[in-house]
Structure formats: structure tokens, C-alpha cells
N, C-alpha and C positions, 0 to 999 in steps of 0.2 A: 337549500340546505334542506329541510326537514326531511327530503327522499335520500339523500346520503346519510343521513342520521337511522332512518330507518332500516334501510339496506343494513349498515353496518349492523345496528342493534340483531337484526335476523341472523348476520353473519356470526354472531360473536355464540347463537344458541347453536347454530347448525354444525357449526367446527367441530363444536364438545360433542354432538349429538348424532352426527352426519348425518343429518336431514337432509333433503332436497336443498339445491343453492335456487334462490330466484330468478327468473328467465330474464336475462343481462341481456342486448344486441351490443355486437362490437362492431363499431362501423369505419369504413375505410381501414380497412386493413390491406397490408403495404405486401405483394411478394404471395397473394393467395388466389386463387383462381374466381374465388369468390369474396369481394372485398369487403361483405357484411354476415353475418353468420350470429344467432342464437347462441350463445355462451351454454346453455343448458342442455337444449337439445343438440347438440354437438357434441355435449359429455355422453348422451344416451346411446349413442352409437358407435365413440370411437373413446379411447382413452385421451382425456387432455392432459398437456401440461404446460403450465403458465410459468415462463420463464421470466421473471422480474429482473431486471441487467441496466446499467450504463455503462457510458463511453469511458468512462475512468474506471471500470470495475476490471481488475486484469485478471481475476480468478474467473470473471465471468464472461469474458470472451477467450481463454484459455479453455472451457470447458464444452463449447459451443459446437465444437467439431464432433467429439463426441455425442453429444443429444443430437445432433444432426443426422449423424449415420445410427444412432438407434431407433430416429423415426424412420430413416429410411428404409431401414431393414422391415418393418413393418406399417411400410406406410400405408394398407386400409385399417389399422387399427388403432394406428398411435397418431397423434397432432400434437405439435408445439406450437406455442405461440409466444413469441418474444415480445415481451414490456416495457417500455419505459418512459417517463416522464416528460424526459427531452425530446425537443421538437424536431419536426420532419425534417426539418433542412438543416439542420446540427448532426441530427442520426447521420442522414444520407450522405452528407459533406465527410461524414469520420470514416463510412463503410467505404468510401470512393476511394480516399488516399489509402486505408488501407488495402485495396484492391491495387489500388496503382503499385506499391511497393512491395507486391506478391505476399502480402496476410491474408491469412483466413476470414472471409466472410458468409458469415452464417448464410443458410438460404430457408428457414424456417419464414412464417408469415410473420410481420412487425406490426405492433402496435406503438404509436408514436402519441406524446404526449397525454401519459395518461394522469385522472383524477382519481375516476371512479373506482378500478379494478385494485388499485393500490388500498383505498379505505376499505373494500371490504374482505382483504386481504391484509391487512397491517402488517408492517417488518420495517427493521433498521437495518439489518444486514443483508447485504447480497452475496453472493446467488441466493437466489429463493424462488424454490419450487411449490408451485401448488399443484396436487394430483388430483383431479376429476374424472368420476367414471360413476354412471348409470345416474348421471345427474346429484353427484354428494362429493364433497370433498374427504378422500380418502387419506390422504395423510400431504403432511407440508415438511418439505427436506430442504437440504443444500447441495444434494448432489443427487445425481441422476446414473442409475447403472444399468446394464441390462438385464442383471438379475433382478433388477428391483421390478423393474418395467415387467417382464414375465409373471412373475410374481401380479403384480398387478391386476395384467392382461386374464391370468385363470382363477385368483384366488380373491382379487378385490383388495388388497393389501401389498404393501414395500416391507423391506425387512431393512430399512432402512431407519437410521433414529430419527424422532421428531425434533425438527427445528423450534426453537423457542429462542423468541428477542424479549431481553427484560428490558424495563423502563429502566431508564439511566437518566440521573441531571446532565446538565446543561454544564460545561466549565471550559472557557478558552484559556490554554495556557500563555496563547501573547500579553493577554489586557487582564488577566487576574492570576491574583498568587494562588498556589495551592495551603498554604497555610489557612491563609483566609476562607476558603473555601473547606476546608475541612473544619474551622471552627465555628462556621458559618456567620462569618463576616467579611463580607465583600469589601471593605471599604478602609481594611486596615491598609494601615499609613506608614509606609517604608522608611518615610523621611525620620520616623522615632524609630527605627531598627538599625545599628551599625550595621551588622550584618547576620546573617543564619545560616542556617541547612539543617535538612530532615531529610531521613530516607524511610519511606516504609513496604511493608507489601502492597498485593493487590488489591485499589481502592474498586469497590463494586457500585457505588454511587457514580464511578467515569464510564466503567463498562469496558469496552473492548477499545476504546479509545488511545489507544496505545500512541505514541510518538512525544517528540520532545521542540523546545524553543528558546531560544536564544534570545534577549531585549536587552536594549541599553538605555537604562532611563536615564533623559541628559541634564532634566528637569532636577537630579537628586544626586547625578553623577554616580551611578549605580548600576552592575549589571548581575541580571536573573536570569538563571538557567532553570524551565522544568520539563521533566520526563515523567512521563506518565505510564503507568501499567507497561512496563517495558520488559523484555527479556534483561538477565543481568551482563549476559555477553556482551547485548550490545551497547550496554552504560559504557562498559569498560569500553567499547570501541571507540564511543564519543568523547570522554576523557581523554585517554593515552591519544587519540588521533585529532583533539581537539577540534571536533565536529569536519572536519577535513580530510583522513586518511582515516584506512583499516574500512572502509564501507564493503567491500566485496571481501571472500573469503581465504585469498592467494596468501594475504601476510597475516594473518590469524593461526595460531596452532594452540586448540582448546587441550589440556590432556588431564585435565578432572575429566572424572567419570560420576562425576555428581549429577541429580538431577534435574540442578537449575542449568545445565548444559545440556539435557537431555531431550533435545528438540525433533533431529534426524526424524524424518516421514512424517510427522506430526502437519496433518495442516485440518481448516474449519474448527468443527465444533471441539474436536480432541485438541487442539492445540489450545483451545480457551480453556478445556480444561487443565490442561498443564498450566495455563498463565496464571488461572485463578490460583494455582498451589506456587506459582514460584515468580509471578511478576513483582517487580518493583520500582515504585514512584520515588523519584527523587528532584529535591528543589534547591537550589542554594542564589543568595541575594551578596554579593560583595562589592564592596568599594571598582570604580571602572578600572582601578590602577594595582589593583589584586590581579591573579592570576586564576581564576576561578577554575579551569581545570586541574590544576594543580591541585585547589581544594580537593576539588571533587573525586581524583586520585586517594587522596587522605581520607575525606570521607568515605570512602566503598573500602578501604583496607580495613576501618572501622565498623563498620556496620558488617561486611564481611570478612572476618578474620583467617576465616578455613582455607581463605582464598589467597592465590599469589600468583597475581597479574603485573606484569613487566615487559619489556620492550628490550629485544637483543638482536645490537647491530651482525646482520647477515647478507652474505654473495651466494647471489642466485639467478637464473635468470629472469629477467624483465622487462615489462613492454618501457622502453626507455622514447621520453618525448626529446626531442634535440632541434635546433635549430640549425639548418644545412643552407637555406642562402639569407644572407643577412642583405642582401637588398627585394625583398620580395616583389612580387605583382600587385598583392595587397597588403597594406601596413596593418600590423596588430599589435603594437606598440603605442599608445596613446597614453597623450596628458590633458589632467582634467579634473578639478574637486568634484564630479558629480557623483552621485551614488552608485553604485554598480545595479547592472541590471542583467537578472538571469532568466532566458526560460527553456526548458527541455520539452519538445513533446513530440509527435509525430512527424513534425515539418523539419524537427534538426535541434539542435543546440545554438542558441544565441546568447553571447555574452557583449554585454554593451560596457565598457570601465569597471572592468571587472579583474580579477588576476586569475592569473598561474594555475593556483591552489585550486581555484574555483572552476578551471576548467579539466583539471585533473577529476576533480570529484563528479563532477557531471557526468564526465566518461565514466568513471571507475562504479557509477551509481547508475548506468542504462547500458551502452554497451559494452561495457566488458566488467557489468555483477556478475557474472561467474567464470571471469576469466580466471585460467590459472596459475598467472604471473601479475607479481604486483606491478602498481604504474609507478615511475618511477620521474620524476622532470630532473633534466641536466642539462635546461637552457641557460641558469645563469641566470634569467631575469626577473627581479622581485619588482617591477611599476605594473601601470594599469594594462590592461588589455583589451581588444575589440575585438572578438573572431565569429563567425557567421559560418554553422558547417549544416549545409541545410540539404534537404534530401535523403534520400537512401545512405545511412551512415551504421550499420548492423555488422560490418565485419572491418579485420584491420584494414583489408584494403582499400573500401570505403571510404574508411577514417582520416588514412593518407592521401587519398584524392580531392577530399575537402581543404584537409591541413596545407597541400602542397601549394596552390597561391599565397600561403601566410609566409614559405621558407620552412614549414616545419616539418616534422614526421616524429611516427611512433615505430621505433624496432624493437626487435624483440634481440637483446643482448647481455651480458652478464653487467649486473649492478648492484651495488650496496644497496640497501634497504634495511627499515628498523621491523622487526619480524615480533609480532604479540603473542605472549604467552601469559596464560590460563593456567594453573596449574593449583594439585592441592597443597598447602601448607605444609613442610616438616614440621610437626609437631614437636617432633624428640628435637630441636635445637633451641 
């Protein structure tokens, strides 16, 4: 432990003053001709990019083809080493699945099960790139570009923004109340509160922890919704879609030109800059008999009177789920009191004792996230379902191949759906 603490203290100084990094041996490197290397010695010969990533980090995976190609273009001058805290077996299995599905697998050297480098180069958000040259840290960034690499090679600097991860406080949306957190009263007793709701701006103490949860508190017969540091548009999506619709953009039209909705083209730290100025946090606790989402819609109208969000019945081309075979090879209509189980990952979509709306949400948030057509259910079934859509399901044809044994299919055709409209309110009325 003392060894790690001393190294960490040294690094805290040298990152600020660009002093020489300590000699660190990296062992058991995968996909490298020499499995061991002295990091400092390597950085004295080449520009070294340490790429901190994880299997669950979509942005990390999306950046890897570009980073790999930049390294290949400068093979004698640049070396990228990807670093993850996940164990070797887990990562290799993940990469093999990606490869079998025709997805990109990075070719750069890989270090698994890391504990040392993440302490030497502390961070909270990934992707996280540490640039080393001539035994020194020359930059810490969230991205890698060809222009920045050339500057690093010729001038020992980059033109990229320095990445800074701020310290945050831990907050559990599922098991804590936002009200109690803000009042520093984690033991806030909801039994004593009939109902409440609150809306705030960006909460710096939570940082970039953006998301929401819905919890039923059975012992006191209440329902709690907590959303933290979210885009206002996403809160409207959740409220009007009751957490089941308006996942992708196809059924939404934002007519307002307010900066609250100006996120096009923003990513990484530029998006976080916008979120600090425009992020919204919202919490509501109501009786389980009340419609929480109707309250949420009402609260958002009060908190943001300058906007008018509403739904309009619209007819257009949609992706429509229908039942074409009432006697399918695989039964999907089930009866049971068990709680629904949903799993969506690289292996596919697995739903047991779930609902059609849950299936539609899973499809809309994964395969059809960027679809130009809304998803509409026309099966007419409202009971429990169990479907396992396994394997490659990245296209409409592949989805239909997986649905066929259940007598279900998705097809493009005209249908009626509710479109969510967000516009500026006419103040003259």
C-alpha cells in the first residue's frame, strides 16, 4: 500500500510540472510482440497514448478504430496501450463476441486487470487518454486526433482541451431521496411526507451522473421518481412516454430554438459544459394510487412556463409489431405472477414475464435507437410475455428472423402514433 501511495504522490507533482515519470514495468501485455515493457523507457522512444477504457463504455469502443488507425499511420513513432481494470477472461470473451458479430475489435496492445496505472493517472470518466513523451506527461485528454498527434510528435504538446474530472459525492437514486441528499439528511422519513416534488438545475455535487429511476416503496404505498442532471428534453420524453415511449428521436419534434435543446453536435466536455448550464434535476414522491407522470407533466409546465410540450396524434410510416401466426412454434404469451426480467446486451434481448411495452422499449433503445420510424404495437395483447431474441439483431431483417418463431414481425407501414411536440409558448395568449 505504501508503494502505491508514494507513486501516487509523485505523480500528483509531476502532472503539474511535467517532471519525469517513474520507471514502471508493464507485464502480461496482450497483442504485443514483447509482453513486458518499461513505460518510461518506451515513452523516451515513442509517443505513448494510454487509453483507459471498459467493455461497457460505448464512447471508448466507438473511438478505437480511429485511434488504431492513427497509431498504424505512425507505427514507428506512436504506441497505444489500452488499459482496463476488468479481468483478462471477461475482456477477451467480450472482444470475441464483438468479432463474431462483425464488430470492430481494436488491435492495440491490451493491459487487463489494472490497479496501478489507474492510481498513477486517476480519473473518473472514460474515455481517458494520457499522453507520454520523453518520459513526461504532456497531456491528459478525452479524445485523440491526427492533428494533436502530429503536434505532440513535433512540438511535444497537443491542441486538445485538458481533461479534468471533478470530485463528486456518491448519490444512489434508487435508495436515497434527492431532497434528503440536498438537505444532507439521508434519513429523511417518507412516512411523514404525504407527497412532494422538486425541480432544480444542475447539481454539481453529483457531477455527470445523469439518469433516472422509478421506485415503488411498498411498505409505505408510495412511488418515487428521481432524475438527476438530465436534459430537459429527456425529462419530457420520460414524462409523456411514462418511461416506455419516446426513447428515440423519430416520434419527437423539438420546435423550440432555446439553448435548453441545443445539444446537436455536442459531446464529451463540450456537452458537459452545456449540461452544467442547462441540466435539470427532478424528484417526485406520490401515493402509489396517483399517476406520477401526470404530476411530472404538470410540474414541468410550472417550472418551465416558457415551453409548451404536448402530444399530437399523427399518421405516418412506422415500424409496426404484429402477430402473423396465432399458433407459433415458440409460445410467447405467458401467465404468471413473477416479476418481469429484462436483459439487453451483446447476446441479444431476453424478456421473461415482461410486457409488450417492455419489448418495444428494449427494441427502441437498442436496435432502432436511431430509426427514422416510430415503433407501434398492433398485437392487441396486454398480458405477460417471454421472448428471447438472441444472436445478431442489428437490423430489421435480423430482428424479424428472431421474432418469426414467435409468430411476430415488425414491418414498415402507415400507422397512427402520438408525436411529442416541444415548442416555445406563445406569450401573447
